[in-house]
C-alpha positions as CSV (number, residue, x, y, z in Angstrom):
1,M,-0.5,-21.8,9.0
2,S,1.9,-24.2,7.2
3,A,4.9,-25.9,8.7
4,G,8.1,-23.9,8.8
5,P,10.5,-22.2,11.1
6,L,7.9,-19.7,12.3
7,S,5.2,-22.3,12.7
8,G,2.9,-21.4,15.6
9,Q,4.2,-17.9,15.9
10,R,2.0,-14.8,15.4
11,I,4.1,-11.9,14.3
12,L,2.9,-8.3,14.5
13,V,3.7,-6.3,11.3
14,T,3.5,-2.6,12.1
15,R,4.5,-1.0,8.8
16,P,2.0,1.3,7.0
17,A,-0.7,-0.8,5.4
18,R,0.5,-0.2,1.8
19,Q,4.1,-1.3,2.8
20,A,3.3,-4.4,4.9
21,A,2.5,-6.9,2.2
22,A,6.1,-8.2,1.5
23,L,7.0,-8.8,5.1
24,S,3.6,-10.3,5.9
25,A,4.0,-12.7,2.9
26,A,7.5,-13.7,4.0
27,I,6.3,-14.5,7.5
28,E,3.4,-16.6,6.2
29,A,5.7,-18.4,3.8
30,A,7.9,-19.4,6.8
31,G,4.9,-20.9,8.5
32,G,4.0,-18.0,10.8
33,E,0.9,-15.9,11.0
34,A,1.3,-12.2,10.1
35,L,-0.9,-9.8,12.2
36,N,-1.1,-6.5,10.4
37,L,-1.4,-3.5,12.8
38,P,-0.2,-0.3,11.1
39,L,1.2,2.1,13.7
40,I,1.8,4.9,11.2
41,E,-0.2,5.8,8.1
42,I,1.2,7.9,5.3
43,E,-0.9,10.6,3.6
44,P,-0.1,13.2,0.9
45,V,0.3,16.8,2.0
46,E,-2.9,18.7,1.7
47,D,-1.6,21.7,-0.3
48,Q,0.5,20.6,-3.2
49,E,0.4,23.9,-5.1
50,G,3.9,24.7,-3.7
51,F,5.3,22.0,-5.9
52,R,4.5,24.1,-9.0
53,A,7.4,26.4,-8.2
54,L,9.6,23.4,-7.2
55,A,8.9,21.7,-10.5
56,A,10.0,24.8,-12.4
57,E,13.3,25.0,-10.4
58,L,14.1,21.3,-10.4
59,D,16.8,21.5,-13.1
60,A,18.9,23.6,-10.8
61,F,19.6,20.7,-8.4
62,V,22.5,18.3,-8.9
63,Y,20.9,15.7,-6.6
64,A,17.4,14.9,-5.6
65,F,17.4,12.8,-2.4
66,F,14.4,10.7,-1.4
67,V,14.4,9.8,2.3
68,S,12.1,6.8,1.9
69,A,9.8,4.8,-0.5
70,N,7.0,7.1,0.7
71,A,9.0,10.1,-0.5
72,V,9.5,8.4,-3.8
73,E,5.7,7.8,-4.2
74,H,4.5,11.1,-3.0
75,G,7.4,13.3,-4.1
76,L,7.3,12.1,-7.7
77,A,3.5,12.4,-7.8
78,C,3.7,16.0,-6.6
79,V,6.3,17.0,-9.1
80,R,4.8,15.0,-12.0
81,A,1.5,16.8,-11.5
82,F,3.2,19.8,-13.0
83,R,6.0,18.5,-15.3
84,A,7.9,15.4,-16.3
85,W,10.9,14.6,-14.2
86,P,13.9,16.3,-15.9
87,P,17.1,14.4,-16.9
88,G,19.4,16.6,-14.8
89,P,19.2,15.8,-11.1
90,Q,20.8,12.5,-10.0
91,V,18.3,10.7,-7.8
92,A,19.6,9.3,-4.5
93,T,18.2,7.5,-1.5
94,V,19.0,5.8,1.7
95,G,18.4,2.0,1.2
96,P,17.3,-0.9,-0.9
97,G,13.5,-0.4,-0.4
98,S,13.5,3.1,-1.6
99,A,16.1,2.4,-4.3
100,K,13.7,-0.4,-5.6
101,A,10.9,2.1,-5.7
102,L,13.0,4.6,-7.7
103,H,13.9,1.8,-10.2
104,E,10.3,0.9,-10.5
105,A,9.5,4.6,-11.1
106,G,11.7,4.6,-14.2
107,F,15.2,5.6,-12.9
108,A,17.9,3.4,-14.1
109,K,20.7,5.0,-12.0
110,V,20.1,5.4,-8.3
111,L,22.7,6.5,-5.8
112,A,22.4,4.7,-2.4
113,P,24.7,3.2,0.2
114,A,25.6,-0.4,-0.2
115,E,25.5,-0.8,3.6
116,R,24.4,1.2,6.6
117,F,21.0,2.4,5.3
118,D,20.7,5.7,7.2
119,S,21.8,9.3,7.0
120,E,25.3,8.4,8.2
121,G,25.6,5.8,5.4
122,V,24.5,8.4,2.9
123,L,27.0,11.0,4.2
124,A,29.8,8.5,3.8
125,L,29.2,8.2,0.0
126,P,32.1,9.8,-1.9
127,E,29.6,11.9,-3.9
128,F,28.7,13.7,-0.7
129,A,32.2,14.3,0.5
130,P,32.9,18.0,1.3
131,A,35.2,18.6,-1.6
132,R,32.6,17.3,-4.1
133,I,29.3,18.5,-2.7
134,A,30.3,22.1,-1.8
135,G,28.3,24.5,-3.9
136,Q,26.1,21.8,-5.3
137,G,22.3,22.0,-5.1
138,V,20.6,19.1,-3.2
139,L,16.8,18.7,-3.0
140,I,15.6,16.5,-0.1
141,L,12.1,15.1,-0.4
142,R,10.8,13.9,2.9
143,G,7.9,13.6,5.3
144,D,7.0,15.8,8.2
145,G,9.2,15.4,11.2
146,G,12.2,13.1,11.0
147,R,15.9,13.7,11.5
148,E,17.7,16.9,10.4
149,L,21.2,15.3,10.3
150,L,21.4,14.9,6.5
151,A,20.3,18.4,5.7
152,D,22.4,20.0,8.4
153,E,25.6,18.1,7.6
154,L,25.3,18.7,3.8
155,R,24.9,22.4,4.5
156,A,27.9,22.3,6.8
157,R,29.8,20.8,3.8
158,G,28.8,23.7,1.6
159,A,25.9,22.3,-0.3
160,R,22.8,24.4,-1.1
161,V,20.1,22.3,0.4
162,C,16.3,22.6,-0.1
163,C,14.0,20.4,2.0
164,V,10.5,19.8,0.8
165,T,7.7,17.9,2.7
166,C,5.8,15.7,0.4
167,Y,3.8,13.5,2.8
168,R,2.7,13.5,6.4
169,R,2.5,10.8,9.1
170,T,-0.7,10.0,11.1
171,F,-1.0,7.7,14.0
172,P,-4.0,5.4,14.0
173,P,-5.5,4.1,17.3
174,L,-4.2,0.7,18.4
175,D,-6.3,-2.3,17.4
176,I,-6.2,-4.0,20.9
177,P,-7.7,-7.4,19.9
178,V,-5.1,-7.8,17.1
179,L,-2.3,-6.6,19.4
180,Q,-3.2,-9.1,22.1
181,R,-2.8,-12.0,19.8
182,A,0.8,-11.3,19.0
183,D,3.7,-13.5,20.1
184,A,6.4,-11.1,18.8
185,L,6.5,-7.6,17.2
186,T,8.4,-6.0,14.3
187,L,8.9,-2.2,14.6
188,S,10.5,-0.3,11.7
189,S,10.6,3.3,13.0
190,S,11.2,5.2,16.2
191,E,7.9,7.0,15.8
192,A,6.1,3.7,15.7
193,V,7.9,2.6,18.9
194,R,6.8,5.8,20.7
195,H,3.2,5.5,19.5
196,L,3.0,1.8,20.5
197,A,4.6,2.5,23.9
198,A,2.1,5.3,24.7
199,G,-0.8,3.1,23.7
200,L,0.4,0.2,25.8
201,R,0.7,2.4,28.9
202,E,-2.7,4.0,28.3
203,Q,-4.3,0.5,28.0
204,G,-2.3,-1.0,30.9
205,L,-1.1,-3.9,28.7
206,N,2.0,-4.6,30.8
207,A,2.6,-8.1,29.4
208,F,3.8,-6.7,26.1
209,W,6.9,-5.2,27.5
210,D,8.5,-8.6,27.7
211,K,7.6,-9.9,24.2
212,P,10.4,-10.2,21.6
213,V,10.7,-7.0,19.5
214,F,12.6,-7.1,16.2
215,V,13.9,-3.8,14.9
216,P,16.1,-3.2,11.8
217,H,18.3,-0.3,13.1
218,I,20.3,0.6,16.2
219,R,18.4,3.9,16.5
220,I,15.1,2.0,16.7
221,A,16.6,-0.5,19.1
222,V,17.6,2.3,21.4
223,A,14.1,3.8,21.2
224,A,12.5,0.5,22.0
225,S,14.8,-0.2,25.0
226,D,14.3,3.4,26.3
227,A,10.5,2.9,25.9
228,G,10.6,-0.1,28.2
229,F,10.8,-3.2,26.0
230,T,13.0,-5.8,27.6
231,Q,13.7,-8.2,24.6
232,V,14.9,-6.0,21.7
233,I,16.5,-7.9,18.9
234,E,18.4,-5.7,16.4
235,T,18.4,-7.1,12.9
236,A,19.9,-6.2,9.5
237,G,18.0,-3.5,7.5
238,G,14.7,-3.8,5.7
239,D,12.3,-6.6,5.5
240,A,15.0,-9.1,4.6
241,G,16.9,-8.2,7.8
242,L,13.7,-8.5,9.9
243,M,13.0,-11.9,8.4
244,Q,16.6,-13.1,9.0
245,G,16.3,-12.0,12.6
246,L,13.0,-13.8,13.1
247,L,14.3,-17.0,11.5
248,M,17.5,-17.0,13.6
249,Y,15.6,-16.3,16.8
250,Y,12.9,-18.9,16.3
251,G,15.1,-21.4,14.6
252,A,17.4,-21.4,17.7
253,E,14.4,-22.1,19.9
254,N,13.3,-25.2,17.8
């Protein structure tokens, strides 16, 4: 580890393995040690034949909403297995990470909130106001589970909403030796919080409840506090927000 504001700190990165690199690199660049322990893994849906019909009907949608970078990767792959993405549907998403993934996938124009990167932020966009979205077709590409708020509210506003599952989440067993080395934890989803909390209780690792836990959204902060973590630090969204929170916390200690 090099000198820096996180020098001597071992920070647990719990994002899925394919999404952990950027945050891990930022922690290492700040002098910390990134410990990678995926609490959720992302896998494609087993049966993708249903996307054949979706691909044929894609032009009927005004908006195609991707709930995450995972939805971008797997949703586009499923559709593009049957046809090229058509020019009609406006792509939309929830935050900067998934917007970046859409840009990298070839979309020049991406609709996304400038702040509050969640369903509430999306619903506040003028394009989704009741007077503008009523009667419009909205495709939501998402994983299994998750919140129903966006779909339910768009339907209440008169939109024709189609939700399609394009990936599924799995929960790998905890790597206890890696976990025990951590000085602090980053948690980026409520599902990860619940999986970790169940594992800690099962293993009797009571010391971890008092370690600093950095989370990028109020909903995850509530889940972490409810699970029993005593030091929950809410940060701004995304990897940048988590890094800002880590630097502020450990910079204040030094």
